[in-house]
N, C-alpha and C positions, 0 to 999 in steps of 0.2 A: 669183729666189728659189722659183719654183716647181723650178724645174731643182735647186737643192740638194736641196729636199724629197723629189723623185722622187728626185736620185742614194742618196738617207739611205736610202727606204723601200726598193731593191734590194740597196744593202749591208748591209743589218739583215733580210731575205728570204734572201741567201744564206749570211749565215753560221748564219739557223734553222734551211735546208734544209743542211747541210753534213756528212757523214757524218761523228763522233768515231770517232776510229784507237784500236783497245783491244786487248787481246791476242786478242781469239775474235775478230778480223775482218783481221787482219793475219797474213799466213802466214809463219812464220819455214824459214829455206832447212834440212833438217835433213840432216847431215851424219854421218858413219859411215868405218867402215875392216873392211875383211873378211883377216885370214889367211891362208894358203896356201888360198886360194881355188884348183877346180878352175879351168882354161881351157881351151878344144878351139879348132877352126875350122870355118867351112863357107862354102857357094860353093851358091849359083844358080842357074839359067839366067837367062841377061836378059832374055826374053821368057817371061810367063805363058803358059794353056792358050787366053789368048784373041787372042794376038799379041800384047799391051799389054806395055809396060813393067814386071817384077818390082818390084811394092813389099815394105816394110818391115810390119808391122805397126801402125807407129805412122802411115804412107801417105808414107813416103818412099820414095825410090828408094834401094838401098843403095849405099855409098859405103865407104871405107876408115878407118872410125876409127870406124863403127859396131858395136856390140856387141846379141845376143840376153839377155835373162835370162830368168827362170819370169816367165811372167806374173803381173804385180803386186807379184814381191819386191822391183820400185825402179820407178817411174814410167820410162814414154818421159820419154824428157831431162834422164834425170841423167849429169851428168859423172863418170867414172869416172879414177881418176886412178892408174895400176901403178905399184909401185917398181920395177921394171925394166924398162926400153922391150921392146914385143912388135916383132920382125923381122919384113918380108916381101920376098922375094927380088926384088922387082918394084918397089914403092910404097914402100919405106924402113922405116926405124924409128919409131915413137910414142910415147908413154908417156899421151896422154890419148887419152878414146874417148867415145861420149856412146850410151845406153841407147836406142835404137828401132825394135829387133825382140824377139819371144819367139817360142820353138817350142817344140817335141818335143821332151823327151831334156834339158831345161837344167831344171835343176833349182837352188832354194836359192842360196847367192853365187855360183855359177858363171857365170861369162862364154865366151857363144860367140860367138868375134869374125869378119866378116866379114872374110871371105880373096879377095872379087873375084868376080864373073858368069865360070861355066864355060862354055866353049865345047864339050867335048866329053860334057856332060851328057848330052843326050838324042841323040847321035847316035853315040857311040864316037869316039875321034882320038886328038887328040895332047896330050901334059903340058900341063897348063892347070892355073888358081886350082884347082882340083879334086883335081889332084894334091895340089896345094901345102898345100891346107888339110888336107887328109888326112894328109901327113907332118908337117906338125905337131903332131900324135898332143895327150896331155894333158900341158898345164902345170899345176907348183903358181906359184902368184903368191899377191902380197902387197898392195891396194889400197885405196885411200880413195875416198866418193862425197861428191857434193852435188847435192842433190834439185833439181831448178825449184821 
């Protein structure tokens, strides 16, 4: 009998302390789209000035499939889906990206696509991802997004 009363008391206590889910404390995914948005490409050295691996502003090591946007335009982790695939001569094509970086020269709805580490950024040299990023130029695309 004592066990039943203890168990009942614990159940009532759990019910009283469990938060009630309301629209005020449940985050709803924000979705949207942008038409004719400017896209560019960028490349950075693999190592930072201290010799460590270069990281995005969200703290991740850059990889194909990441994009930079204007700071706070969309939060880090936002999924981007382009209406036409974006091609990279080495990494292939893809239509889905994640916002993981921000930087100077990226404004509004513009996407700056990570195009790989450049080998010649600091020392000059052969044709690499830096050149591929420059040759990407400026393109205009439509995309949809889902925030985390």
